[in-house]
C-alpha positions as CSV (number, residue, x, y, z in Angstrom):
1,M,74.7,85.5,59.5
2,R,71.8,85.8,60.9
3,S,70.5,83.8,63.8
4,P,67.0,82.1,63.9
5,S,65.9,83.3,67.0
6,G,66.1,87.2,66.0
7,G,68.8,87.6,68.4
8,P,71.1,90.8,68.5
9,H,72.4,89.9,64.6
10,D,68.6,91.3,63.8
11,D,69.2,95.0,63.3
12,P,68.2,96.2,60.0
13,A,69.5,99.8,60.4
14,G,72.9,98.7,61.7
15,D,73.2,96.2,58.2
16,V,72.6,99.7,56.5
17,V,75.4,101.6,58.9
18,R,77.6,99.3,58.5
19,W,77.4,98.7,54.6
20,A,77.3,102.4,54.6
21,V,80.8,102.3,56.7
22,F,81.8,99.6,54.2
23,S,81.4,101.7,51.5
24,C,83.3,105.5,53.1
25,L,86.1,102.9,53.2
26,L,85.8,101.5,49.5
27,V,85.0,104.4,47.6
28,P,88.2,106.5,48.5
29,V,90.1,103.3,47.4
30,V,88.8,103.0,43.9
31,L,88.8,106.8,43.3
32,V,92.6,106.6,43.8
33,V,92.5,103.6,41.8
34,Y,90.7,105.6,39.2
35,G,93.2,108.4,39.1
36,T,91.8,110.9,41.3
37,S,93.7,112.7,43.7
38,Y,94.2,112.0,47.2
39,G,92.5,115.4,48.4
40,G,89.5,115.0,45.9
41,A,89.2,111.5,47.4
42,A,89.6,112.8,51.3
43,V,87.1,115.2,50.8
44,A,84.8,112.6,49.6
45,T,85.5,110.5,52.3
46,L,84.7,113.2,54.7
47,G,81.7,114.0,52.6
48,L,80.4,110.1,52.7
49,A,81.4,110.2,56.6
50,A,78.8,113.2,57.5
51,V,76.3,111.5,55.2
52,T,76.5,108.2,57.0
53,A,76.7,109.4,60.2
54,A,73.2,111.9,59.7
55,C,71.9,108.6,58.3
56,R,72.5,106.6,61.3
57,V,71.3,109.5,63.7
58,L,67.9,109.4,61.6
59,L,67.7,106.0,61.6
60,R,68.3,105.1,65.3
61,H,65.2,108.2,66.1
62,S,63.3,106.6,63.8
63,E,63.7,103.5,65.8
64,K,62.9,104.9,68.8
65,A,59.7,106.9,67.6
66,G,58.5,103.7,66.1
67,R,59.0,101.8,69.1
68,S,57.3,104.4,71.5
69,A,54.5,104.9,68.8
70,A,54.0,101.4,69.8
71,R,54.1,101.1,73.3
72,L,51.2,103.9,73.1
73,L,49.3,101.5,70.4
74,S,49.8,98.5,72.7
75,E,48.4,101.0,75.7
76,D,44.5,101.0,76.1
77,P,43.5,103.8,78.3
78,V,39.8,103.1,78.0
79,P,38.3,100.3,78.8
80,H,36.3,98.2,75.5
81,G,33.2,98.4,77.5
82,H,32.8,102.2,78.0
83,R,32.8,105.2,75.0
84,G,32.3,107.9,77.3
85,R,29.0,109.8,78.5
86,H,28.6,111.4,75.0
87,S,29.5,108.5,72.3
88,R,27.0,106.8,70.2
89,S,27.6,103.4,68.6
90,G,25.3,103.0,65.5
91,S,25.4,104.2,62.5
92,G,26.9,107.3,62.9
93,A,23.2,109.3,62.8
94,H,23.6,112.2,64.8
95,R,20.2,112.8,66.6
96,G,18.7,116.8,66.2
97,C,20.9,117.9,63.1
98,H,18.4,119.1,60.3
99,G,20.7,120.2,58.1
100,S,21.1,124.1,57.3
101,P,18.6,126.0,55.3
102,G,21.0,127.4,53.0
103,P,24.7,127.0,51.8
104,S,27.2,128.0,54.7
105,P,29.8,130.7,54.3
106,H,32.5,127.9,53.7
107,D,31.0,126.4,51.1
């Protein structure tokens, strides 16, 4: 049961990994019950365990990346009142830009 305060039991990636481990244990049993050889069930178990381990690593990596990205977004290195020396606020009109007389070589 999850704690209402959002404590240590509120780990969606951990829940996914726990269900995957449960599946890694359940699938070989079901395979053997339905007639697959023990060797085939063992190979399936090893494959599922490898996929589960890779997914766990990727989930943890993405959690760390998400936390560091959130931390970077929460930091405001530039004060709100200062936009820089050449920055302009407004409608986006550029002074001195009169357009080109013809199509550019990239058109």
